[in-house]
C-alpha positions as CSV (number, residue, x, y, z in Angstrom):
1,M,107.3,62.0,69.8
2,N,103.7,62.2,70.2
3,K,101.4,62.9,67.4
4,L,100.1,66.4,67.4
5,S,96.5,67.4,67.1
6,A,95.3,69.6,64.3
7,N,94.9,72.6,66.7
8,E,98.6,72.7,67.4
9,A,99.5,75.2,64.8
10,W,101.8,78.2,65.2
11,S,100.6,80.5,67.8
12,P,102.2,83.9,68.4
13,R,100.3,84.2,71.7
14,L,101.6,80.9,72.9
15,A,105.1,82.0,71.8
16,L,104.7,85.2,73.7
17,L,103.4,83.4,76.8
18,V,106.4,81.1,76.8
19,A,108.8,84.1,76.3
20,A,107.2,85.9,79.3
21,T,107.9,82.9,81.5
22,F,111.4,82.7,80.3
23,F,111.9,86.1,81.1
24,M,110.9,85.5,84.8
25,E,113.2,82.7,85.0
26,F,116.2,84.3,83.4
27,L,115.7,87.6,85.4
28,D,115.5,85.8,88.7
29,G,118.8,84.1,87.9
30,T,120.7,87.5,88.2
31,V,118.4,90.1,89.7
32,L,119.3,89.2,93.3
33,T,122.9,90.6,92.8
34,T,121.8,94.2,93.6
35,A,119.9,93.1,96.7
36,I,122.6,91.0,98.3
37,P,123.7,93.9,100.7
38,S,120.0,94.5,101.9
39,I,119.3,90.8,102.4
40,A,122.6,90.3,104.2
41,G,121.6,93.2,106.5
42,D,118.2,91.8,107.2
43,F,119.4,88.3,107.9
44,G,122.6,89.5,109.9
45,V,125.0,87.4,107.7
46,P,128.0,88.6,105.5
47,S,127.1,89.6,102.0
48,A,129.4,86.9,100.6
49,S,127.2,84.3,102.3
50,V,124.0,85.4,100.3
51,N,125.8,84.3,97.0
52,I,124.7,80.8,97.9
53,T,121.2,81.7,97.1
54,M,122.2,82.6,93.4
55,T,124.4,79.5,93.1
56,A,121.6,77.3,94.4
57,Y,119.1,78.7,91.9
58,L,121.4,78.5,88.9
59,M,122.5,75.0,89.8
60,T,119.0,73.8,90.1
61,V,117.9,75.2,86.9
62,A,120.8,73.5,85.1
63,M,120.5,70.2,86.8
64,G,116.8,70.0,86.3
65,I,116.8,70.6,82.5
66,P,117.8,67.0,81.6
67,L,114.9,65.5,83.5
68,S,112.3,68.0,82.0
69,G,112.3,66.4,78.5
70,W,111.6,63.1,79.8
71,L,108.7,64.4,82.0
72,A,107.1,66.3,79.1
73,E,107.2,63.1,77.0
74,R,105.9,61.0,79.8
75,L,103.2,63.1,81.4
76,G,102.5,65.6,78.7
77,A,104.0,68.9,77.9
78,R,101.0,71.0,78.9
79,R,100.9,69.4,82.3
80,I,104.5,69.9,83.0
81,F,104.5,73.5,81.8
82,C,101.6,74.6,84.0
83,L,103.1,72.7,87.0
84,A,106.4,74.5,86.4
85,I,104.7,77.9,86.5
86,A,102.9,77.0,89.6
87,V,105.9,75.7,91.3
88,F,108.0,78.8,90.2
89,T,105.3,81.2,91.5
90,A,104.8,79.4,94.9
91,A,108.5,79.3,95.4
92,S,108.7,83.1,94.8
93,L,106.1,83.7,97.6
94,L,108.2,81.4,99.8
95,C,111.4,83.4,98.9
96,A,109.8,86.7,99.8
97,A,108.5,85.1,103.1
98,S,111.8,83.7,104.1
99,Q,113.1,84.8,107.6
100,D,116.6,83.5,107.2
101,L,119.3,82.5,104.7
102,T,118.5,78.8,104.9
103,A,114.9,79.3,104.2
104,L,115.8,81.5,101.4
105,T,118.1,79.1,99.9
106,V,115.8,76.2,100.1
107,S,113.1,78.3,98.4
108,R,115.3,79.3,95.7
109,V,116.1,75.7,95.0
110,L,112.4,75.1,94.7
111,Q,112.1,78.1,92.4
112,G,115.1,76.6,90.4
113,L,113.1,73.4,89.9
114,G,110.1,75.4,88.4
115,G,112.5,77.4,86.2
116,A,114.2,74.1,85.0
117,M,111.0,72.9,83.6
118,M,109.7,76.1,82.2
119,V,112.6,76.7,79.9
120,P,112.9,73.6,77.7
121,V,109.3,72.5,78.0
122,G,108.0,75.9,77.0
123,T,110.3,76.0,74.0
124,L,109.2,72.4,73.1
125,L,105.5,73.5,73.1
126,V,106.3,76.3,70.6
127,L,108.6,74.3,68.3
128,R,106.2,71.4,68.1
129,G,103.4,73.3,66.4
130,T,105.7,75.6,64.2
131,P,106.4,74.8,60.7
132,K,109.9,75.4,59.5
133,S,108.7,78.5,57.4
134,D,107.6,80.1,60.6
135,L,110.5,79.1,62.8
136,L,112.2,82.4,62.4
137,R,109.1,84.2,63.6
138,A,108.7,81.7,66.5
139,T,112.3,82.1,67.7
140,A,112.0,85.9,67.5
141,Y,109.7,85.7,70.3
142,L,111.6,83.2,72.3
143,V,115.2,84.8,72.3
144,W,114.4,88.2,73.7
145,P,114.2,87.1,77.4
146,G,117.8,85.7,77.2
147,L,119.1,89.1,75.7
148,L,117.3,91.4,77.8
149,A,117.1,89.8,81.3
150,P,120.9,90.0,82.0
151,V,120.9,93.7,80.9
152,L,117.8,94.7,82.8
153,A,118.4,92.8,86.0
154,P,120.7,95.4,87.8
155,L,118.1,98.2,86.9
156,V,115.2,96.2,88.0
157,G,116.8,94.8,91.1
158,G,118.2,98.1,92.1
159,A,115.1,100.0,91.7
160,L,112.9,97.4,93.6
161,T,115.5,97.2,96.5
162,T,116.0,101.0,96.6
163,Y,112.4,102.2,96.5
164,L,110.5,99.2,98.0
165,S,112.4,96.3,99.5
166,W,114.2,93.1,98.2
167,H,111.1,91.1,98.9
168,W,109.5,92.7,95.9
169,I,112.0,91.1,93.6
170,F,110.1,87.9,94.4
171,L,106.6,89.4,95.0
172,I,106.4,90.8,91.6
173,N,106.5,87.4,90.2
174,L,103.1,86.4,91.9
175,P,100.7,88.4,89.6
176,L,102.9,87.5,86.6
177,G,102.8,83.8,87.6
178,A,99.1,83.7,88.2
179,A,98.5,85.3,84.8
180,A,100.9,83.0,83.0
181,F,99.2,80.0,84.7
182,L,95.7,81.0,83.5
183,A,97.0,81.9,80.0
184,A,98.8,78.5,79.8
185,L,95.4,76.6,80.7
186,R,93.8,78.6,77.8
187,L,96.5,78.6,75.1
188,V,98.5,75.3,75.5
189,P,97.0,72.4,73.7
190,A,96.6,69.2,75.6
191,V,98.4,66.2,74.2
192,A,98.5,62.8,76.1
193,G,101.9,61.7,77.4
194,D,103.5,58.4,76.6
195,R,103.1,56.4,80.0
196,N,105.4,53.8,78.4
197,R,108.4,55.9,77.9
198,R,111.4,54.7,79.9
199,L,113.7,56.8,81.8
200,D,117.5,56.3,81.4
201,W,118.4,56.4,85.1
202,L,122.2,56.1,84.6
203,G,122.3,58.7,81.8
204,L,120.2,61.1,84.1
205,A,122.4,60.6,87.1
206,L,125.6,61.1,85.1
207,T,124.3,64.1,83.2
208,T,122.8,65.7,86.4
209,A,125.8,65.2,88.5
210,G,128.1,66.5,85.6
211,V,126.0,69.6,85.0
212,G,125.8,70.4,88.6
213,A,129.5,70.0,89.2
214,L,130.4,72.1,86.2
215,V,128.0,74.9,87.0
216,A,129.2,74.8,90.7
217,G,132.9,75.0,89.5
218,L,132.1,77.8,87.1
219,E,130.4,79.7,90.0
220,L,133.4,79.2,92.1
221,A,135.7,80.3,89.4
222,S,133.9,83.6,88.9
223,G,134.3,84.5,92.7
224,H,137.1,82.2,93.9
225,P,139.3,80.9,91.2
226,G,142.1,80.0,93.4
227,G,139.8,78.0,95.9
228,S,140.5,74.4,96.6
229,W,137.2,73.0,95.2
230,T,137.0,75.2,91.9
231,W,139.1,73.1,89.4
232,P,138.2,69.7,91.0
233,S,134.5,70.5,90.7
234,I,135.0,71.6,87.0
235,L,137.1,68.4,86.2
236,A,134.5,66.2,87.9
237,G,131.8,67.9,85.9
238,V,133.7,67.3,82.5
239,L,134.4,63.6,83.3
240,S,130.9,63.0,84.4
241,L,129.4,64.4,81.2
242,A,132.0,62.5,79.2
243,A,130.8,59.4,81.0
244,A,127.2,60.3,80.2
245,V,128.0,60.7,76.4
246,F,129.9,57.4,76.3
247,W,126.9,55.7,78.0
248,M,124.1,57.4,75.8
249,R,125.8,56.6,72.6
250,R,125.4,52.8,73.6
251,A,122.2,52.6,75.6
252,A,119.1,51.2,74.0
253,H,116.9,54.0,75.4
254,P,119.3,56.9,76.2
255,L,118.2,60.0,77.9
256,F,119.2,62.1,74.9
257,D,119.4,61.1,71.2
258,L,122.9,62.2,70.6
259,T,122.6,61.8,66.8
260,V,121.3,65.3,66.8
261,F,125.0,66.3,66.7
262,G,125.3,64.7,63.4
263,T,123.2,67.5,62.0
264,R,125.7,70.3,61.0
265,T,123.4,73.2,61.7
266,F,122.7,72.0,65.3
267,R,126.2,71.2,66.0
268,A,127.4,74.7,64.8
269,T,124.9,76.2,67.5
270,N,126.6,74.1,70.2
271,S,130.0,74.8,69.1
272,G,130.6,78.2,67.7
273,G,127.3,79.2,69.2
274,F,128.5,78.1,72.6
275,I,131.5,80.4,72.1
276,Y,129.3,83.3,71.0
277,R,127.0,82.9,74.0
278,L,129.9,82.7,76.4
279,T,131.5,85.9,75.1
280,I,128.2,88.0,75.0
281,S,127.4,86.7,78.5
282,A,130.7,88.1,79.8
283,V,130.0,91.7,78.6
284,P,127.0,92.5,81.0
285,F,129.4,91.3,83.8
286,L,132.3,93.4,82.7
287,L,130.8,96.6,81.7
288,P,129.2,97.7,85.0
289,L,132.4,96.7,86.7
290,M,134.6,98.8,84.4
291,F,132.3,101.7,84.6
292,Q,132.0,101.7,88.4
293,N,135.6,100.5,89.4
294,G,137.5,102.0,86.4
295,F,135.7,105.1,85.6
296,G,134.4,105.9,89.1
297,W,130.8,106.0,88.1
298,S,127.8,105.4,90.4
299,P,125.9,102.2,90.1
300,L,122.9,104.1,88.8
301,H,125.1,105.8,86.1
302,A,126.7,102.5,85.1
303,G,123.2,100.9,85.0
304,I,121.8,103.6,82.7
305,M,124.8,103.4,80.4
306,V,124.6,99.4,80.2
307,A,121.0,99.9,79.3
308,A,122.1,101.1,75.9
309,V,122.9,97.4,75.0
310,F,119.0,96.9,75.8
311,I,118.2,99.6,73.3
312,G,120.3,97.9,70.7
313,N,118.7,94.5,71.3
314,I,115.2,95.8,70.9
315,G,115.9,98.4,68.1
316,I,117.4,95.9,65.7
317,K,114.7,93.1,66.4
318,P,112.3,94.2,63.6
319,A,115.1,93.8,61.1
320,T,116.6,90.5,62.3
321,T,114.1,88.2,60.4
322,P,114.3,90.2,57.2
323,L,118.1,90.1,57.3
324,I,118.2,86.4,57.9
325,R,115.8,85.9,55.0
326,R,117.7,88.2,52.6
327,F,121.1,87.0,53.3
328,G,120.8,83.5,54.8
329,F,122.2,82.2,58.1
330,K,125.9,81.8,57.3
331,P,126.4,85.4,56.2
332,V,124.4,86.8,59.1
333,L,126.4,84.6,61.7
334,V,129.7,85.5,60.2
335,F,128.8,89.3,60.2
336,A,127.4,89.3,63.8
337,S,130.4,87.5,65.2
338,L,132.8,89.8,63.5
339,A,130.8,93.1,64.3
340,S,130.6,91.9,67.9
341,A,134.3,91.1,68.1
342,T,134.9,94.8,66.8
343,T,132.7,96.4,69.4
344,F,134.4,94.3,72.1
345,A,137.8,95.6,70.9
346,L,136.5,99.2,70.9
347,C,135.2,98.8,74.4
348,A,138.9,98.1,75.3
349,T,139.7,101.5,74.1
350,L,137.3,103.4,76.3
351,T,138.6,105.7,79.0
352,P,136.9,107.9,81.6
353,A,137.5,110.8,79.2
354,T,135.6,109.2,76.3
355,P,132.6,111.2,75.6
356,E,129.6,109.6,76.9
357,P,127.4,109.9,73.8
358,L,130.0,107.8,72.0
359,V,130.2,105.2,74.7
360,F,126.4,105.0,74.5
361,A,126.4,104.6,70.7
362,L,129.1,101.9,70.9
363,L,127.0,100.0,73.3
364,V,123.7,100.3,71.2
365,C,125.7,98.9,68.3
366,S,127.1,96.1,70.5
367,G,123.6,95.2,71.5
368,A,122.3,95.2,68.0
369,F,124.9,92.9,66.7
370,R,124.5,90.6,69.8
371,S,120.7,90.4,69.1
372,V,121.2,89.5,65.4
373,G,123.7,86.7,66.2
374,F,121.7,85.3,69.0
375,S,118.4,85.2,67.0
376,A,120.2,83.6,64.0
377,Y,121.9,80.7,66.3
378,A,118.5,80.2,68.0
379,S,116.7,79.7,64.7
380,V,119.3,77.7,62.7
381,Q,119.8,75.0,65.4
382,Y,116.4,73.4,64.7
383,A,116.4,74.0,61.0
384,D,117.4,70.4,60.0
385,I,116.2,68.6,63.2
386,R,113.7,65.8,62.6
387,P,110.5,65.8,64.6
388,G,111.4,62.7,66.5
389,Q,114.7,64.3,67.6
390,L,113.1,67.6,68.7
391,T,112.8,66.8,72.5
392,S,116.5,65.8,72.8
393,A,117.8,68.5,70.8
394,N,115.7,71.0,72.7
395,A,116.9,69.6,76.2
396,V,120.5,69.4,75.1
397,S,120.5,72.9,73.8
398,A,118.9,74.3,77.0
399,T,121.6,72.7,79.1
400,I,124.4,74.1,76.9
401,V,122.9,77.5,77.0
402,Q,122.9,77.4,80.7
403,L,126.6,76.3,80.8
404,A,127.6,79.1,78.3
405,T,126.0,81.7,80.5
406,G,127.8,80.5,83.6
407,A,131.0,80.1,81.6
408,G,130.8,83.6,80.3
409,I,130.8,85.1,83.7
410,A,133.6,82.8,85.0
411,V,135.7,83.7,82.0
412,G,135.1,87.4,82.5
413,A,136.1,87.1,86.2
414,L,139.1,85.0,85.4
415,L,140.4,87.4,82.7
416,L,140.1,90.4,85.1
417,R,142.0,88.5,87.8
418,L,144.7,87.5,85.2
419,F,145.3,91.0,84.0
420,E,145.1,92.3,87.5
421,S,147.7,89.9,88.8
422,E,150.0,90.6,85.8
423,P,150.9,94.2,86.1
424,L,153.4,94.2,83.1
425,L,150.9,92.6,80.9
426,S,148.1,95.2,82.0
427,S,150.4,98.1,81.6
428,G,151.5,96.9,78.2
429,L,147.9,96.6,77.0
430,G,147.3,100.1,78.6
431,G,150.1,101.6,76.5
432,I,148.8,99.8,73.3
433,L,145.2,100.7,73.7
434,S,145.2,104.1,75.2
435,A,147.6,106.9,75.9
436,G,147.7,109.2,78.8
437,P,146.6,108.9,82.4
438,D,142.9,108.6,81.8
439,G,143.2,104.9,81.0
440,S,145.5,103.9,84.0
441,G,142.7,102.5,86.1
442,V,141.1,100.3,83.5
443,A,144.0,98.2,82.0
444,A,142.7,95.0,83.3
445,Y,139.4,95.6,81.7
446,R,141.0,96.5,78.4
447,G,142.8,93.0,78.5
448,A,139.6,91.3,79.3
449,F,137.6,93.0,76.6
450,L,140.5,92.4,74.1
451,S,140.6,88.7,75.0
452,I,136.9,88.1,74.6
453,A,137.0,89.9,71.1
454,V,139.7,87.3,70.1
455,L,137.6,84.5,71.6
456,M,134.5,85.7,69.6
457,L,136.6,85.3,66.4
458,L,136.6,81.5,67.1
459,S,132.8,81.4,66.5
460,T,133.4,83.4,63.3
461,V,135.8,80.5,62.0
462,D,133.1,77.9,63.0
463,S,130.4,79.8,61.0
464,L,132.6,80.0,58.0
465,T,132.6,76.2,57.7
466,L,128.8,76.1,57.4
467,H,127.4,75.4,53.9
468,R,126.4,78.7,52.2
469,H,122.6,77.3,52.2
470,A,122.7,76.1,55.8
471,G,119.1,76.3,57.2
472,A,117.6,77.3,53.8
473,E,114.2,75.8,54.7
474,V,114.0,78.2,57.6
475,S,115.5,81.3,56.1
476,R,114.0,81.0,52.8
477,P,110.4,79.4,52.8
478,G,109.8,77.0,50.0
479,P,112.0,74.3,48.5
480,A,115.7,74.6,49.5
481,P,118.1,75.3,46.7
482,A,119.3,72.4,44.7
483,E,122.8,72.5,45.7
484,A,121.9,72.7,49.5
485,P,123.0,69.6,51.4
486,R,120.6,66.9,52.3
487,P,119.2,68.2,55.7
488,H,119.2,65.1,57.7
489,R,122.8,63.7,57.4
490,H,124.0,62.0,60.7
491,V,127.3,60.8,61.7
């Protein structure tokens, strides 16, 4: 870890800048969905073929994250962050100017490279200059893009495509990217890189291949679970990542310092926290489908209703930090997961006859609980990480977040197909969860929501094993309680 200069103090403006770049990156990962028919029409290709542009982007982001940490240490985080913004913005222009599917796909790969550097390097810039007492405030800025982008993407993409054209999905990034680049030059402190830092080539190759194969498999599972390449790809990804872990635990200069998993609070974020993110990522995928296919609503009607989740996310945000400071991380995480599981189970009881104000209120509550848990996990994961481990912890966490998001959509799609293909199971759930003909078209969605509610409870079990003063240095500024565990225990 490079020694920080005195001017690298906690900066809300820097955190807001990084959050804005995250929002661009997260939004572009899913916003293209609503524009697929328009793009297919312009290029004269089937709509299914356009999915390659989304898969290419998500794969590139996930595969590029492991290298970004090393680049930030070797060349300097400020230089890499500014380069990432420039690459992302230039690639957005190329996407808008694409004349065929090949050009758009290549441009999306370049855009993904920029996004892969923006996510972890931007976070690193904020975390390096943030004392533990201000970590809650800093992460409050950083988590909102991951919460809002998946919910807003259908509305933003639909509005731009309907009233302008699909090109504006990318053109809107140009002024935002230019403003972010100029702000980065002004706000990001310059710290020299370590030119002697070595790269673990084998660890990088195994990790990149594993993440790429796993993301590809999850993408295939969400659309074609029975495809011949789906499960071999997932298996290859798991084996490659296992080999990477085996190598990095023994390498003299590993790509990642895996001793970060010896810190209980970090490990919880990437065990129970992985399940939490997976389940909440499935909800924005399932809700619009249930409203349109099950309830017969229009895309606009469904999009407006799903925006209730966004209202819950924003509405609870001012109370998130006070809640964590008042009760501590463990109680908040347990409550957020239990409350979220309850809202998922209640979603399984919805029918086309359910009063819309009641549906709206339920989704507002779901968004609020989602926001509380997401913020708590994002803060507690770095509570006990030593400064020298921060780069590795940050890159590992960013990679796992990408995998959790992809896994959430894949699990949601697989659950739908499971309950659609098992009519007895679906009809049984329909009889349990709803009476009358109003629920006959949504039994598969009921099964999916009930399943992710049960899955969410696994994160509750994991949170219950945390020490009751876990992350106390962050949640309660000042000396940690006497009975709190030593913060840097490693296995």
